[in-house]
mmCIF file of the N, C-alpha and C atoms, coordinates in Angstrom:
data_MODEL
# 
_entry.id   MODEL 
# 
loop_
_atom_site.group_PDB 
_atom_site.id 
_atom_site.type_symbol 
_atom_site.label_atom_id 
_atom_site.label_alt_id 
_atom_site.label_comp_id 
_atom_site.label_asym_id 
_atom_site.label_entity_id 
_atom_site.label_seq_id 
_atom_site.pdbx_PDB_ins_code 
_atom_site.Cartn_x 
_atom_site.Cartn_y 
_atom_site.Cartn_z 
_atom_site.occupancy 
_atom_site.B_iso_or_equiv 
_atom_site.pdbx_formal_charge 
_atom_site.auth_seq_id 
_atom_site.auth_comp_id 
_atom_site.auth_asym_id 
_atom_site.auth_atom_id 
_atom_site.pdbx_PDB_model_num 
ATOM 1   N N  . UNK A 1 1  ? 2.896  -12.782 -20.628 1.00 0.00 ? 1  UNK A N  1 
ATOM 2   C CA . UNK A 1 1  ? 2.111  -11.573 -20.868 1.00 0.00 ? 1  UNK A CA 1 
ATOM 3   C C  . UNK A 1 1  ? 0.732  -11.959 -21.406 1.00 0.00 ? 1  UNK A C  1 
ATOM 4   N N  . UNK A 1 2  ? -0.206 -11.092 -21.146 1.00 0.00 ? 2  UNK A N  1 
ATOM 5   C CA . UNK A 1 2  ? -1.544 -11.286 -21.686 1.00 0.00 ? 2  UNK A CA 1 
ATOM 6   C C  . UNK A 1 2  ? -1.581 -10.881 -23.153 1.00 0.00 ? 2  UNK A C  1 
ATOM 7   N N  . UNK A 1 3  ? -2.571 -11.350 -23.878 1.00 0.00 ? 3  UNK A N  1 
ATOM 8   C CA . UNK A 1 3  ? -2.723 -10.981 -25.283 1.00 0.00 ? 3  UNK A CA 1 
ATOM 9   C C  . UNK A 1 3  ? -2.780 -9.461  -25.411 1.00 0.00 ? 3  UNK A C  1 
ATOM 10  N N  . UNK A 1 4  ? -2.037 -8.915  -26.349 1.00 0.00 ? 4  UNK A N  1 
ATOM 11  C CA . UNK A 1 4  ? -2.028 -7.481  -26.590 1.00 0.00 ? 4  UNK A CA 1 
ATOM 12  C C  . UNK A 1 4  ? -1.042 -6.703  -25.739 1.00 0.00 ? 4  UNK A C  1 
ATOM 13  N N  . UNK A 1 5  ? -0.278 -7.377  -24.905 1.00 0.00 ? 5  UNK A N  1 
ATOM 14  C CA . UNK A 1 5  ? 0.696  -6.682  -24.055 1.00 0.00 ? 5  UNK A CA 1 
ATOM 15  C C  . UNK A 1 5  ? 1.770  -6.034  -24.912 1.00 0.00 ? 5  UNK A C  1 
ATOM 16  N N  . UNK A 1 6  ? 2.165  -4.825  -24.544 1.00 0.00 ? 6  UNK A N  1 
ATOM 17  C CA . UNK A 1 6  ? 3.188  -4.086  -25.277 1.00 0.00 ? 6  UNK A CA 1 
ATOM 18  C C  . UNK A 1 6  ? 4.581  -4.506  -24.838 1.00 0.00 ? 6  UNK A C  1 
ATOM 19  N N  . UNK A 1 7  ? 4.761  -4.726  -23.546 1.00 0.00 ? 7  UNK A N  1 
ATOM 20  C CA . UNK A 1 7  ? 6.074  -5.107  -23.021 1.00 0.00 ? 7  UNK A CA 1 
ATOM 21  C C  . UNK A 1 7  ? 5.893  -5.792  -21.666 1.00 0.00 ? 7  UNK A C  1 
ATOM 22  N N  . UNK A 1 8  ? 6.819  -6.684  -21.295 1.00 0.00 ? 8  UNK A N  1 
ATOM 23  C CA . UNK A 1 8  ? 6.741  -7.302  -19.973 1.00 0.00 ? 8  UNK A CA 1 
ATOM 24  C C  . UNK A 1 8  ? 7.152  -6.307  -18.889 1.00 0.00 ? 8  UNK A C  1 
ATOM 25  N N  . UNK A 1 9  ? 6.760  -6.594  -17.688 1.00 0.00 ? 9  UNK A N  1 
ATOM 26  C CA . UNK A 1 9  ? 7.114  -5.765  -16.541 1.00 0.00 ? 9  UNK A CA 1 
ATOM 27  C C  . UNK A 1 9  ? 7.682  -6.666  -15.454 1.00 0.00 ? 9  UNK A C  1 
ATOM 28  N N  . UNK A 1 10 ? 8.542  -6.132  -14.624 1.00 0.00 ? 10 UNK A N  1 
ATOM 29  C CA . UNK A 1 10 ? 9.147  -6.901  -13.540 1.00 0.00 ? 10 UNK A CA 1 
ATOM 30  C C  . UNK A 1 10 ? 8.350  -6.718  -12.249 1.00 0.00 ? 10 UNK A C  1 
ATOM 31  N N  . UNK A 1 11 ? 8.423  -7.725  -11.384 1.00 0.00 ? 11 UNK A N  1 
ATOM 32  C CA . UNK A 1 11 ? 7.816  -7.592  -10.063 1.00 0.00 ? 11 UNK A CA 1 
ATOM 33  C C  . UNK A 1 11 ? 8.504  -6.449  -9.318  1.00 0.00 ? 11 UNK A C  1 
ATOM 34  N N  . UNK A 1 12 ? 7.752  -5.690  -8.512  1.00 0.00 ? 12 UNK A N  1 
ATOM 35  C CA . UNK A 1 12 ? 8.340  -4.553  -7.799  1.00 0.00 ? 12 UNK A CA 1 
ATOM 36  C C  . UNK A 1 12 ? 9.241  -4.962  -6.634  1.00 0.00 ? 12 UNK A C  1 
ATOM 37  N N  . UNK A 1 13 ? 10.012 -4.005  -6.130  1.00 0.00 ? 13 UNK A N  1 
ATOM 38  C CA . UNK A 1 13 ? 10.821 -4.231  -4.934  1.00 0.00 ? 13 UNK A CA 1 
ATOM 39  C C  . UNK A 1 13 ? 9.917  -4.720  -3.814  1.00 0.00 ? 13 UNK A C  1 
ATOM 40  N N  . UNK A 1 14 ? 10.472 -5.573  -2.947  1.00 0.00 ? 14 UNK A N  1 
ATOM 41  C CA . UNK A 1 14 ? 9.696  -6.116  -1.837  1.00 0.00 ? 14 UNK A CA 1 
ATOM 42  C C  . UNK A 1 14 ? 8.896  -7.350  -2.211  1.00 0.00 ? 14 UNK A C  1 
ATOM 43  N N  . UNK A 1 15 ? 9.025  -7.773  -3.501  1.00 0.00 ? 15 UNK A N  1 
ATOM 44  C CA . UNK A 1 15 ? 8.315  -8.962  -3.981  1.00 0.00 ? 15 UNK A CA 1 
ATOM 45  C C  . UNK A 1 15 ? 9.251  -9.822  -4.822  1.00 0.00 ? 15 UNK A C  1 
ATOM 46  N N  . UNK A 1 16 ? 8.781  -11.022 -5.149  1.00 0.00 ? 16 UNK A N  1 
ATOM 47  C CA . UNK A 1 16 ? 9.502  -11.913 -6.066  1.00 0.00 ? 16 UNK A CA 1 
ATOM 48  C C  . UNK A 1 16 ? 8.485  -12.799 -6.759  1.00 0.00 ? 16 UNK A C  1 
ATOM 49  N N  . UNK A 1 17 ? 8.907  -13.456 -7.810  1.00 0.00 ? 17 UNK A N  1 
ATOM 50  C CA . UNK A 1 17 ? 8.061  -14.415 -8.531  1.00 0.00 ? 17 UNK A CA 1 
ATOM 51  C C  . UNK A 1 17 ? 8.967  -15.508 -9.053  1.00 0.00 ? 17 UNK A C  1 
ATOM 52  N N  . UNK A 1 18 ? 8.720  -16.747 -8.618  1.00 0.00 ? 18 UNK A N  1 
ATOM 53  C CA . UNK A 1 18 ? 9.582  -17.865 -8.995  1.00 0.00 ? 18 UNK A CA 1 
ATOM 54  C C  . UNK A 1 18 ? 8.980  -18.756 -10.070 1.00 0.00 ? 18 UNK A C  1 
ATOM 55  N N  . UNK A 1 19 ? 7.915  -18.287 -10.724 1.00 0.00 ? 19 UNK A N  1 
ATOM 56  C CA . UNK A 1 19 ? 7.263  -19.054 -11.777 1.00 0.00 ? 19 UNK A CA 1 
ATOM 57  C C  . UNK A 1 19 ? 6.879  -18.117 -12.918 1.00 0.00 ? 19 UNK A C  1 
ATOM 58  N N  . UNK A 1 20 ? 6.882  -18.590 -14.157 1.00 0.00 ? 20 UNK A N  1 
ATOM 59  C CA . UNK A 1 20 ? 6.402  -17.750 -15.257 1.00 0.00 ? 20 UNK A CA 1 
ATOM 60  C C  . UNK A 1 20 ? 4.876  -17.652 -15.216 1.00 0.00 ? 20 UNK A C  1 
ATOM 61  N N  . UNK A 1 21 ? 4.329  -16.742 -15.984 1.00 0.00 ? 21 UNK A N  1 
ATOM 62  C CA . UNK A 1 21 ? 2.888  -16.669 -16.139 1.00 0.00 ? 21 UNK A CA 1 
ATOM 63  C C  . UNK A 1 21 ? 2.196  -15.551 -15.386 1.00 0.00 ? 21 UNK A C  1 
ATOM 64  N N  . UNK A 1 22 ? 2.926  -14.633 -14.790 1.00 0.00 ? 22 UNK A N  1 
ATOM 65  C CA . UNK A 1 22 ? 2.291  -13.516 -14.092 1.00 0.00 ? 22 UNK A CA 1 
ATOM 66  C C  . UNK A 1 22 ? 1.640  -12.578 -15.102 1.00 0.00 ? 22 UNK A C  1 
ATOM 67  N N  . UNK A 1 23 ? 0.486  -12.044 -14.749 1.00 0.00 ? 23 UNK A N  1 
ATOM 68  C CA . UNK A 1 23 ? -0.174 -11.103 -15.645 1.00 0.00 ? 23 UNK A CA 1 
ATOM 69  C C  . UNK A 1 23 ? -0.345 -9.724  -15.012 1.00 0.00 ? 23 UNK A C  1 
ATOM 70  N N  . UNK A 1 24 ? 0.042  -9.583  -13.735 1.00 0.00 ? 24 UNK A N  1 
ATOM 71  C CA . UNK A 1 24 ? -0.019 -8.280  -13.075 1.00 0.00 ? 24 UNK A CA 1 
ATOM 72  C C  . UNK A 1 24 ? 0.893  -8.295  -11.851 1.00 0.00 ? 24 UNK A C  1 
ATOM 73  N N  . UNK A 1 25 ? 1.205  -7.123  -11.287 1.00 0.00 ? 25 UNK A N  1 
ATOM 74  C CA . UNK A 1 25 ? 2.014  -7.083  -10.057 1.00 0.00 ? 25 UNK A CA 1 
ATOM 75  C C  . UNK A 1 25 ? 1.359  -7.841  -8.904  1.00 0.00 ? 25 UNK A C  1 
ATOM 76  N N  . UNK A 1 26 ? 0.041  -8.014  -8.952  1.00 0.00 ? 26 UNK A N  1 
ATOM 77  C CA . UNK A 1 26 ? -0.650 -8.775  -7.906  1.00 0.00 ? 26 UNK A CA 1 
ATOM 78  C C  . UNK A 1 26 ? -0.272 -10.251 -7.913  1.00 0.00 ? 26 UNK A C  1 
ATOM 79  N N  . UNK A 1 27 ? 0.323  -10.722 -9.009  1.00 0.00 ? 27 UNK A N  1 
ATOM 80  C CA . UNK A 1 27 ? 0.763  -12.113 -9.103  1.00 0.00 ? 27 UNK A CA 1 
ATOM 81  C C  . UNK A 1 27 ? 2.132  -12.331 -8.471  1.00 0.00 ? 27 UNK A C  1 
ATOM 82  N N  . UNK A 1 28 ? 2.797  -11.270 -8.058  1.00 0.00 ? 28 UNK A N  1 
ATOM 83  C CA . UNK A 1 28 ? 4.099  -11.372 -7.393  1.00 0.00 ? 28 UNK A CA 1 
ATOM 84  C C  . UNK A 1 28 ? 3.872  -11.711 -5.921  1.00 0.00 ? 28 UNK A C  1 
ATOM 85  N N  . UNK A 1 29 ? 4.818  -12.425 -5.323  1.00 0.00 ? 29 UNK A N  1 
ATOM 86  C CA . UNK A 1 29 ? 4.714  -12.826 -3.920  1.00 0.00 ? 29 UNK A CA 1 
ATOM 87  C C  . UNK A 1 29 ? 5.436  -11.811 -3.043  1.00 0.00 ? 29 UNK A C  1 
ATOM 88  N N  . UNK A 1 30 ? 4.812  -11.441 -1.905  1.00 0.00 ? 30 UNK A N  1 
ATOM 89  C CA . UNK A 1 30 ? 5.507  -10.583 -0.945  1.00 0.00 ? 30 UNK A CA 1 
ATOM 90  C C  . UNK A 1 30 ? 6.747  -11.297 -0.459  1.00 0.00 ? 30 UNK A C  1 
ATOM 91  N N  . UNK A 1 31 ? 7.808  -10.553 -0.273  1.00 0.00 ? 31 UNK A N  1 
ATOM 92  C CA . UNK A 1 31 ? 9.024  -11.126 0.277   1.00 0.00 ? 31 UNK A CA 1 
ATOM 93  C C  . UNK A 1 31 ? 8.691  -11.734 1.633   1.00 0.00 ? 31 UNK A C  1 
ATOM 94  N N  . UNK A 1 32 ? 9.241  -12.892 1.912   1.00 0.00 ? 32 UNK A N  1 
ATOM 95  C CA . UNK A 1 32 ? 8.959  -13.621 3.144   1.00 0.00 ? 32 UNK A CA 1 
ATOM 96  C C  . UNK A 1 32 ? 9.492  -12.868 4.360   1.00 0.00 ? 32 UNK A C  1 
ATOM 97  N N  . UNK A 1 33 ? 8.775  -12.925 5.467   1.00 0.00 ? 33 UNK A N  1 
ATOM 98  C CA . UNK A 1 33 ? 9.264  -12.351 6.708   1.00 0.00 ? 33 UNK A CA 1 
ATOM 99  C C  . UNK A 1 33 ? 10.607 -12.965 7.076   1.00 0.00 ? 33 UNK A C  1 
ATOM 100 N N  . UNK A 1 34 ? 11.535 -12.136 7.552   1.00 0.00 ? 34 UNK A N  1 
ATOM 101 C CA . UNK A 1 34 ? 12.879 -12.610 7.863   1.00 0.00 ? 34 UNK A CA 1 
ATOM 102 C C  . UNK A 1 34 ? 13.830 -12.514 6.685   1.00 0.00 ? 34 UNK A C  1 
ATOM 103 N N  . UNK A 1 35 ? 13.309 -12.088 5.527   1.00 0.00 ? 35 UNK A N  1 
ATOM 104 C CA . UNK A 1 35 ? 14.097 -11.916 4.303   1.00 0.00 ? 35 UNK A CA 1 
ATOM 105 C C  . UNK A 1 35 ? 13.774 -10.560 3.696   1.00 0.00 ? 35 UNK A C  1 
ATOM 106 N N  . UNK A 1 36 ? 14.582 -10.103 2.751   1.00 0.00 ? 36 UNK A N  1 
ATOM 107 C CA . UNK A 1 36 ? 14.306 -8.856  2.038   1.00 0.00 ? 36 UNK A CA 1 
ATOM 108 C C  . UNK A 1 36 ? 14.488 -9.065  0.547   1.00 0.00 ? 36 UNK A C  1 
ATOM 109 N N  . UNK A 1 37 ? 13.826 -8.226  -0.247  1.00 0.00 ? 37 UNK A N  1 
ATOM 110 C CA . UNK A 1 37 ? 13.852 -8.308  -1.711  1.00 0.00 ? 37 UNK A CA 1 
ATOM 111 C C  . UNK A 1 37 ? 14.191 -6.919  -2.236  1.00 0.00 ? 37 UNK A C  1 
ATOM 112 N N  . UNK A 1 38 ? 15.496 -6.651  -2.450  1.00 0.00 ? 38 UNK A N  1 
ATOM 113 C CA . UNK A 1 38 ? 15.955 -5.285  -2.677  1.00 0.00 ? 38 UNK A CA 1 
ATOM 114 C C  . UNK A 1 38 ? 15.845 -4.744  -4.097  1.00 0.00 ? 38 UNK A C  1 
ATOM 115 N N  . UNK A 1 39 ? 15.546 -5.575  -5.075  1.00 0.00 ? 39 UNK A N  1 
ATOM 116 C CA . UNK A 1 39 ? 15.459 -5.037  -6.431  1.00 0.00 ? 39 UNK A CA 1 
ATOM 117 C C  . UNK A 1 39 ? 14.232 -5.594  -7.144  1.00 0.00 ? 39 UNK A C  1 
ATOM 118 N N  . UNK A 1 40 ? 13.947 -5.054  -8.317  1.00 0.00 ? 40 UNK A N  1 
ATOM 119 C CA . UNK A 1 40 ? 12.808 -5.500  -9.124  1.00 0.00 ? 40 UNK A CA 1 
ATOM 120 C C  . UNK A 1 40 ? 13.170 -6.784  -9.863  1.00 0.00 ? 40 UNK A C  1 
ATOM 121 N N  . UNK A 1 41 ? 12.175 -7.585  -10.161 1.00 0.00 ? 41 UNK A N  1 
ATOM 122 C CA . UNK A 1 41 ? 12.356 -8.748  -11.014 1.00 0.00 ? 41 UNK A CA 1 
ATOM 123 C C  . UNK A 1 41 ? 13.046 -9.940  -10.379 1.00 0.00 ? 41 UNK A C  1 
ATOM 124 N N  . UNK A 1 42 ? 12.962 -10.095 -9.077  1.00 0.00 ? 42 UNK A N  1 
ATOM 125 C CA . UNK A 1 42 ? 13.632 -11.211 -8.409  1.00 0.00 ? 42 UNK A CA 1 
ATOM 126 C C  . UNK A 1 42 ? 12.862 -12.514 -8.570  1.00 0.00 ? 42 UNK A C  1 
ATOM 127 N N  . UNK A 1 43 ? 13.595 -13.638 -8.627  1.00 0.00 ? 43 UNK A N  1 
ATOM 128 C CA . UNK A 1 43 ? 12.961 -14.952 -8.648  1.00 0.00 ? 43 UNK A CA 1 
ATOM 129 C C  . UNK A 1 43 ? 13.022 -15.617 -7.275  1.00 0.00 ? 43 UNK A C  1 
ATOM 130 N N  . UNK A 1 44 ? 13.724 -14.994 -6.345  1.00 0.00 ? 44 UNK A N  1 
ATOM 131 C CA . UNK A 1 44 ? 13.780 -15.438 -4.950  1.00 0.00 ? 44 UNK A CA 1 
ATOM 132 C C  . UNK A 1 44 ? 14.206 -14.238 -4.108  1.00 0.00 ? 44 UNK A C  1 
ATOM 133 N N  . UNK A 1 45 ? 13.960 -14.279 -2.779  1.00 0.00 ? 45 UNK A N  1 
ATOM 134 C CA . UNK A 1 45 ? 14.392 -13.167 -1.938  1.00 0.00 ? 45 UNK A CA 1 
ATOM 135 C C  . UNK A 1 45 ? 15.896 -12.925 -2.064  1.00 0.00 ? 45 UNK A C  1 
ATOM 136 N N  . UNK A 1 46 ? 16.309 -11.671 -1.873  1.00 0.00 ? 46 UNK A N  1 
ATOM 137 C CA . UNK A 1 46 ? 17.729 -11.307 -1.939  1.00 0.00 ? 46 UNK A CA 1 
ATOM 138 C C  . UNK A 1 46 ? 18.524 -12.068 -0.893  1.00 0.00 ? 46 UNK A C  1 
ATOM 139 N N  . UNK A 1 47 ? 17.978 -12.175 0.305   1.00 0.00 ? 47 UNK A N  1 
ATOM 140 C CA . UNK A 1 47 ? 18.656 -12.910 1.356   1.00 0.00 ? 47 UNK A CA 1 
ATOM 141 C C  . UNK A 1 47 ? 17.974 -12.729 2.696   1.00 0.00 ? 47 UNK A C  1 
ATOM 142 N N  . UNK A 1 48 ? 18.500 -13.427 3.718   1.00 0.00 ? 48 UNK A N  1 
ATOM 143 C CA . UNK A 1 48 ? 17.935 -13.292 5.054   1.00 0.00 ? 48 UNK A CA 1 
ATOM 144 C C  . UNK A 1 48 ? 18.429 -12.009 5.721   1.00 0.00 ? 48 UNK A C  1 
ATOM 145 N N  . UNK A 1 49 ? 17.701 -11.572 6.728   1.00 0.00 ? 49 UNK A N  1 
ATOM 146 C CA . UNK A 1 49 ? 18.141 -10.411 7.508   1.00 0.00 ? 49 UNK A CA 1 
ATOM 147 C C  . UNK A 1 49 ? 19.419 -10.759 8.252   1.00 0.00 ? 49 UNK A C  1 
ATOM 148 N N  . UNK A 1 50 ? 20.293 -9.802  8.355   1.00 0.00 ? 50 UNK A N  1 
ATOM 149 C CA . UNK A 1 50 ? 21.548 -9.978  9.082   1.00 0.00 ? 50 UNK A CA 1 
ATOM 150 C C  . UNK A 1 50 ? 21.309 -9.790  10.569  1.00 0.00 ? 50 UNK A C  1 
ATOM 151 N N  . UNK A 1 51 ? 22.212 -10.310 11.414  1.00 0.00 ? 51 UNK A N  1 
ATOM 152 C CA . UNK A 1 51 ? 22.092 -10.071 12.854  1.00 0.00 ? 51 UNK A CA 1 
ATOM 153 C C  . UNK A 1 51 ? 22.028 -8.565  13.136  1.00 0.00 ? 51 UNK A C  1 
ATOM 154 N N  . UNK A 1 52 ? 21.146 -8.182  14.045  1.00 0.00 ? 52 UNK A N  1 
ATOM 155 C CA . UNK A 1 52 ? 20.986 -6.780  14.392  1.00 0.00 ? 52 UNK A CA 1 
ATOM 156 C C  . UNK A 1 52 ? 19.958 -6.053  13.535  1.00 0.00 ? 52 UNK A C  1 
ATOM 157 N N  . UNK A 1 53 ? 19.298 -6.783  12.622  1.00 0.00 ? 53 UNK A N  1 
ATOM 158 C CA . UNK A 1 53 ? 18.282 -6.218  11.745  1.00 0.00 ? 53 UNK A CA 1 
ATOM 159 C C  . UNK A 1 53 ? 17.046 -7.107  11.768  1.00 0.00 ? 53 UNK A C  1 
ATOM 160 N N  . UNK A 1 54 ? 15.923 -6.571  11.323  1.00 0.00 ? 54 UNK A N  1 
ATOM 161 C CA . UNK A 1 54 ? 14.719 -7.382  11.163  1.00 0.00 ? 54 UNK A CA 1 
ATOM 162 C C  . UNK A 1 54 ? 14.063 -7.047  9.825   1.00 0.00 ? 54 UNK A C  1 
ATOM 163 N N  . UNK A 1 55 ? 13.226 -7.959  9.339   1.00 0.00 ? 55 UNK A N  1 
ATOM 164 C CA . UNK A 1 55 ? 12.603 -7.803  8.023   1.00 0.00 ? 55 UNK A CA 1 
ATOM 165 C C  . UNK A 1 55 ? 11.169 -8.312  8.050   1.00 0.00 ? 55 UNK A C  1 
ATOM 166 N N  . UNK A 1 56 ? 10.191 -7.425  8.244   1.00 0.00 ? 56 UNK A N  1 
ATOM 167 C CA . UNK A 1 56 ? 8.799  -7.857  8.080   1.00 0.00 ? 56 UNK A CA 1 
ATOM 168 C C  . UNK A 1 56 ? 8.547  -8.247  6.622   1.00 0.00 ? 56 UNK A C  1 
ATOM 169 N N  . UNK A 1 57 ? 7.529  -9.022  6.376   1.00 0.00 ? 57 UNK A N  1 
ATOM 170 C CA . UNK A 1 57 ? 7.190  -9.445  5.013   1.00 0.00 ? 57 UNK A CA 1 
ATOM 171 C C  . UNK A 1 57 ? 6.969  -8.232  4.112   1.00 0.00 ? 57 UNK A C  1 
ATOM 172 N N  . UNK A 1 58 ? 7.450  -8.341  2.867   1.00 0.00 ? 58 UNK A N  1 
ATOM 173 C CA . UNK A 1 58 ? 7.216  -7.316  1.853   1.00 0.00 ? 58 UNK A CA 1 
ATOM 174 C C  . UNK A 1 58 ? 8.214  -6.171  1.834   1.00 0.00 ? 58 UNK A C  1 
ATOM 175 N N  . UNK A 1 59 ? 9.308  -6.275  2.584   1.00 0.00 ? 59 UNK A N  1 
ATOM 176 C CA . UNK A 1 59 ? 10.291 -5.189  2.608   1.00 0.00 ? 59 UNK A CA 1 
ATOM 177 C C  . UNK A 1 59 ? 11.352 -5.351  1.535   1.00 0.00 ? 59 UNK A C  1 
ATOM 178 N N  . UNK A 1 60 ? 11.888 -4.206  1.094   1.00 0.00 ? 60 UNK A N  1 
ATOM 179 C CA . UNK A 1 60 ? 12.972 -4.220  0.113   1.00 0.00 ? 60 UNK A CA 1 
ATOM 180 C C  . UNK A 1 60 ? 14.318 -3.908  0.755   1.00 0.00 ? 60 UNK A C  1 
ATOM 181 N N  . UNK A 1 61 ? 14.350 -3.750  2.071   1.00 0.00 ? 61 UNK A N  1 
ATOM 182 C CA . UNK A 1 61 ? 15.614 -3.495  2.771   1.00 0.00 ? 61 UNK A CA 1 
ATOM 183 C C  . UNK A 1 61 ? 15.501 -3.976  4.210   1.00 0.00 ? 61 UNK A C  1 
ATOM 184 N N  . UNK A 1 62 ? 16.639 -4.165  4.849   1.00 0.00 ? 62 UNK A N  1 
ATOM 185 C CA . UNK A 1 62 ? 16.646 -4.565  6.248   1.00 0.00 ? 62 UNK A CA 1 
ATOM 186 C C  . UNK A 1 62 ? 16.433 -3.338  7.132   1.00 0.00 ? 62 UNK A C  1 
ATOM 187 N N  . UNK A 1 63 ? 15.911 -3.560  8.323   1.00 0.00 ? 63 UNK A N  1 
ATOM 188 C CA . UNK A 1 63 ? 15.629 -2.476  9.258   1.00 0.00 ? 63 UNK A CA 1 
ATOM 189 C C  . UNK A 1 63 ? 16.448 -2.714  10.525  1.00 0.00 ? 63 UNK A C  1 
ATOM 190 N N  . UNK A 1 64 ? 17.241 -1.713  10.977  1.00 0.00 ? 64 UNK A N  1 
ATOM 191 C CA . UNK A 1 64 ? 18.017 -1.904  12.202  1.00 0.00 ? 64 UNK A CA 1 
ATOM 192 C C  . UNK A 1 64 ? 17.100 -2.126  13.412  1.00 0.00 ? 64 UNK A C  1 
ATOM 193 N N  . UNK A 1 65 ? 17.489 -3.045  14.260  1.00 0.00 ? 65 UNK A N  1 
ATOM 194 C CA . UNK A 1 65 ? 16.745 -3.298  15.491  1.00 0.00 ? 65 UNK A CA 1 
ATOM 195 C C  . UNK A 1 65 ? 17.076 -2.196  16.491  1.00 0.00 ? 65 UNK A C  1 
ATOM 196 N N  . UNK A 1 66 ? 16.057 -1.507  17.020  1.00 0.00 ? 66 UNK A N  1 
ATOM 197 C CA . UNK A 1 66 ? 16.338 -0.478  18.032  1.00 0.00 ? 66 UNK A CA 1 
ATOM 198 C C  . UNK A 1 66 ? 17.074 -1.085  19.224  1.00 0.00 ? 66 UNK A C  1 
ATOM 199 N N  . UNK A 1 67 ? 17.933 -0.309  19.842  1.00 0.00 ? 67 UNK A N  1 
ATOM 200 C CA . UNK A 1 67 ? 18.795 -0.820  20.906  1.00 0.00 ? 67 UNK A CA 1 
ATOM 201 C C  . UNK A 1 67 ? 18.026 -1.312  22.133  1.00 0.00 ? 67 UNK A C  1 
ATOM 202 N N  . UNK A 1 68 ? 16.813 -0.844  22.340  1.00 0.00 ? 68 UNK A N  1 
ATOM 203 C CA . UNK A 1 68 ? 16.053 -1.283  23.522  1.00 0.00 ? 68 UNK A CA 1 
ATOM 204 C C  . UNK A 1 68 ? 15.067 -2.418  23.220  1.00 0.00 ? 68 UNK A C  1 
ATOM 205 N N  . UNK A 1 69 ? 15.267 -3.122  22.075  1.00 0.00 ? 69 UNK A N  1 
ATOM 206 C CA . UNK A 1 69 ? 14.422 -4.247  21.687  1.00 0.00 ? 69 UNK A CA 1 
ATOM 207 C C  . UNK A 1 69 ? 15.281 -5.491  21.489  1.00 0.00 ? 69 UNK A C  1 
ATOM 208 N N  . UNK A 1 70 ? 14.627 -6.646  21.559  1.00 0.00 ? 70 UNK A N  1 
ATOM 209 C CA . UNK A 1 70 ? 15.284 -7.911  21.219  1.00 0.00 ? 70 UNK A CA 1 
ATOM 210 C C  . UNK A 1 70 ? 14.517 -8.537  20.058  1.00 0.00 ? 70 UNK A C  1 
ATOM 211 N N  . UNK A 1 71 ? 15.169 -9.390  19.302  1.00 0.00 ? 71 UNK A N  1 
ATOM 212 C CA . UNK A 1 71 ? 14.524 -10.078 18.182  1.00 0.00 ? 71 UNK A CA 1 
ATOM 213 C C  . UNK A 1 71 ? 14.441 -11.561 18.493  1.00 0.00 ? 71 UNK A C  1 
ATOM 214 N N  . UNK A 1 72 ? 13.256 -12.111 18.301  1.00 0.00 ? 72 UNK A N  1 
ATOM 215 C CA . UNK A 1 72 ? 13.068 -13.541 18.458  1.00 0.00 ? 72 UNK A CA 1 
ATOM 216 C C  . UNK A 1 72 ? 12.608 -14.106 17.118  1.00 0.00 ? 72 UNK A C  1 
ATOM 217 N N  . UNK A 1 73 ? 13.099 -15.289 16.736  1.00 0.00 ? 73 UNK A N  1 
ATOM 218 C CA . UNK A 1 73 ? 12.697 -15.865 15.451  1.00 0.00 ? 73 UNK A CA 1 
ATOM 219 C C  . UNK A 1 73 ? 11.227 -16.233 15.414  1.00 0.00 ? 73 UNK A C  1 
# 
């Protein structure tokens, strides 16, 4: 926390931070493409997208792949 901080805050959903020293939500990393970050305060992504879903960077949940599309890594 910065000098004078009242309380710490967690990184928002869709982000993570694997190092101490953040001073704002802008210091959090967007969740990596192909992964999702479903809760606040993560130190790593929640996990990879499951088959039949896709995950653009910065998402907090998986997205179902429409039936008329294919997914390529």
